[in-house]
N, C-alpha and C positions, 0 to 999 in steps of 0.2 A: 679578530678581536683579542687583545692581550690582557690576561688576568695574572695578577701577582698574588700567589697563595702564600701569605705570611701569617704570623701569629697575631692574636689580638693584643692591643696595647692601650693603656689609659695613663692618666697622669700618676695614679697611685702605683702602677706596675709598668715602669718604663721598659721599653724594649732596647736591649743592647744589640745594635745592628751587627757588630762583629761576631756575635755568637750564632747568627743564622746559619743554617746548612748551606754548604757551598752550592750556588746555583749559577749556571752560565746562561746569560741572555744575550741576544744580538740586537743592538739598537744602532741604527744608522751605520751598519756595516762593521761595528766594533764589538768585540767580545769582552765582557767584563764580569767580575764577580758580583754576587747579589748585594753585598754590603756597599761596595763602591758605587754600583748603579743606583741603589736606593738613596744614598747620600747625595749624589749629584742631582738626582731627579727631584729631591725634596727642596733644594735650594730655591728655585723660582716658584714652586707650586704649593708646597706644604700639604701633605697628604695624611689622612688618618688611615692606619693600616689595620685591616681585619684579617681573619683567616681565609676569607673568600675573595674579597675584592679590595680595591683602593678607592676611597671616597675623598672628595675634595673638601677642604675646610673653608668656611666663609671668610675667615681672617687668619692670616699666618701669624704665628707668635715668634718665629725666628727666621733668620735668613740663611742659617747654615745648620749643619748637623751638630756641631758643638761636641767634639770628642765622642762621637757616636752615642750620644745619650738619647733617651726617649723623646718623643715629640708630643708637645702639649696639644690639647684638642678642645678649645672652646667653641661653643655654638656649632654643633655638627649639622651639616646639610647634605642629605643624600642626593647625589646627582646621577648616579648610575655608574656602570663600568666604564673605565677609561678606555677609549679606542684611539688608536693611532690614526693620523691622517691618511697614511698609506692604506690601512685596512678599510677606512671609509671609501676611498677611491676604488679599491678592489671590489667591495660589495656593490657600490653604485654601478661599476662597470658590468659586474655579473648580472645584476638586475636589469640593466639597460639591454645587454645582449640577449638575455632571456626573453624580455618583452619583445624585442625585435624578431627573434626566432619564432616566438608564438604567433606574432602578427603575420610573418611570412608564411608560416605553416597554414594558418587559417585562410589566408588569401589563396594559397595554392589549392587547398581543398575546395574552396568555393569556385575557383576558376575551372577546376577539373570537373566538378559537378555540372556547372553550366555548359561546359564543352560536351560532356556526355549527353546531356539533355538535348542540346542542339543536334548532335549526331543522330540521336534516336529519332527526333522529329524529322530530320532530313531523310533518314533511311525509310521511315514510315511513309513520308511523302513520295519518295522515289518508288517504293513498292506499289503504292496506290496508282501513281502515274503509269508505272510499267504495266500494271494490270489493265488499266483503261486503254493503253496503247495496244496491248495484245488483243483486247476485245475488238478494238476498232480496226486494227491492221490484219490480224490473223482471222481468216474466215472460219466459221463453224463447219465442221464436217457433216455431211449428210448421214442420217441414221438408217439402219436396216437396208443398206445398199440402194437407197432411193437416189435418183439422179440429181436432186437439189435439196437445199435446206428448206424445211417446211416453215410456214408462217406460224406465229405464236398461237393462233386459234386452231391449228391443225396438228396432227401427229403422224409420224412416219410409220408405215407398216409394210411388210413383205411376207406374202404367203406363197408357199410352193407345195404342190401335191407330192404324194409318194411316187416312187418309180416302180411300176408293176406291184408285186407283193414282196419286194426285196428290200428296198430302201425306203424308210419312213419319211413323212413330210416334215416341213420346217415352217414355223410361224414366228415372226419377229414383230414386235410392237414397241414403239418409242425407244428404239435403240437397244432393246433387250430381246434375246431369243427366249421365247417362252416354252416352245415345244420343238423337239428335234429327235432324229434317230440317234444322234450321239448322246443326248441327255437320257435316252432310254425311257421316255415318258409318252411314246406314241403307240398306236395299235391299229389293227384292221378296222375299217369303217370310217366314221366321221370323227376326225380330230378337231376339237372345238375349244375355243377360248372365249370366255365371257368377261367383259371389262366394263367398269363403271364409266359412263360417258364423259363427264366433265373432269373428274379427278384422274382418270387413266389408271385406276387401281384394278388389278386383275382379281376377279371374284372367283372364277372357276377355270380350270384347265384340265382336260382329259380327253378320252375318246369314247365314242358310243360304238360298241361292237355290233356291226350290222350283219355279222355272220352267225354268231351264237348268242347274241344278246336277247333280252326279253323286250318285245315291241312295246308293251305297256310301260315298262320302265323308261324306255327311250323317249316315248311320247310325253310321259310325265316330266322328264328332265327338260324337254324343249318348252313345255308349257310354263314351267316355273321361271323362265327367263323374264325378267321385269322389263317393261317398256323403257326405252332410252338407253338400254345397255348395248354396247358395241359387241357384235358377234363375229368372230373369225373362224372360218371352217376350211379344212383341207382334207381331201379324200386320200385313202390308202387302202389298197386291195379293192374289194368290191363293196359298194355302199348301198346296193339296191335290194339285197336279199331280205332284209327286215324293214325296208322303207315302205311306208304307207302314204296314201294320198293326204291324210291329215297332217302327217309330218311335212310333206311338201308344202302344204298351205301355210304352215307356220313360217317356213323360210320365205315364202312369197310375202308374208306380212313383215318381213325384215328387209324387203327390197330386192329379193332375188327374182330374176326373170328367166333363168335357165334351169332351175331345179327340176321343173317338170319334164325337161328333155334328157335328164341324166338317166342312163341305162347301165346295164351290167358292164362292169370293168371300165367304165368311163372315168376320166380324170376331171376333177371339179374343185375349184377354189372360190371362196366367197368372203366378202366383208360387208356387213350391213348393220342396221340398228333395229332392235326389237320395237314394235309398235309404230313403225313409220310406213307411210304409203309411197314414199319416194323411191324411185328406181335407183339401185346402187350401180355405180360405175366400176366397182371393185368386184368383178365376177368374170370367170373364164371357164370354159368347158371344152374338152376335147373328147370326141366320141371314139369308142372302140371300133376300129375299122381295119380289116385285114389288109386293105390296100395302103393305108397310111401308118399303120402301127410300126413303131421302131423297135419295140421289144416283142418277143414271141408271144402273141396273143394279148398284148397290152399296148395302149396308146402312149404317146410321149408325155413327159412331165409338163404340167401347166403351172404358171405362176402369175401373180399380180402384185404390183407395188405402187406406192404413191403416198400422198399426204391426205389423210382422212380427217374430216372436220370433227371437232369435239362436240359441236352442237349441230342439230339438224337444220339445214338451210331450207328456206321457204320454197325455193325453186329446184330442189333436189341437191344431190351431193356433187357440187361442181368442184372437183379436185383433180389433181394431176394423176394420170395413170400411165405407168411405164411398163 
């Protein structure tokens, strides 16, 4: 936009153009002085000159500068700053290109956002499909060294007795080792784990010292086991020194059929449920016999493993025993 900063002129105070400060302007590629340019420009248009802008007159009073005298100014009408056609075209071009660039930028942002969303959805779908395929194709691994994967209403277990009075027993349930010699939570006597039947939550885990323990405390502990609880037992060292007939009867009430045959230094493992009359299939017993002992004065290690039912079956515990 071109502004001509000149002095104010009226009819009473004519402006002598030739007294203006020398100003070099470029119009249509030609350099000229301010007085010559103003004079030539006023011929066809007739302008009223102020100190800020040039305003167009409604009616021209002259057709030339007339010896560089002042310009008359009847009926002044303010039309705004005079802009050249070139400037208009430049500004229109700038605005047009700016609008195009803004439109392209917004389009690019929207397309990128949509692309990212599609990629996210695609990746999420792929992850879900991959997880389903892995479940369908990759078989589940058996827990607790059981030979096969248990059914949903069964749980894997593995019980191994101690070796003589040297190596402690090991009890695994639902894929977790609960007691072992390595964990240093086993002891001489009956190593026992009490589990809530349906949830599989371990309520108690420890050992009943059958050598130096108090028989009354041992009996009280066994009586406090609630009906429906899963009971896992493994012998270590000798379990008969503090054993009483009443204690044996409690294990019978859990499904044991061999507890009454357990004698000094025998190996015994058992899994049953408190308050059930059904015979447990998860029980083994090896007698202390000099003819068959593999350790000096001690029988071999005994173990039992399989899929134990979470709920008591009407016809007994029909599960896999390995």
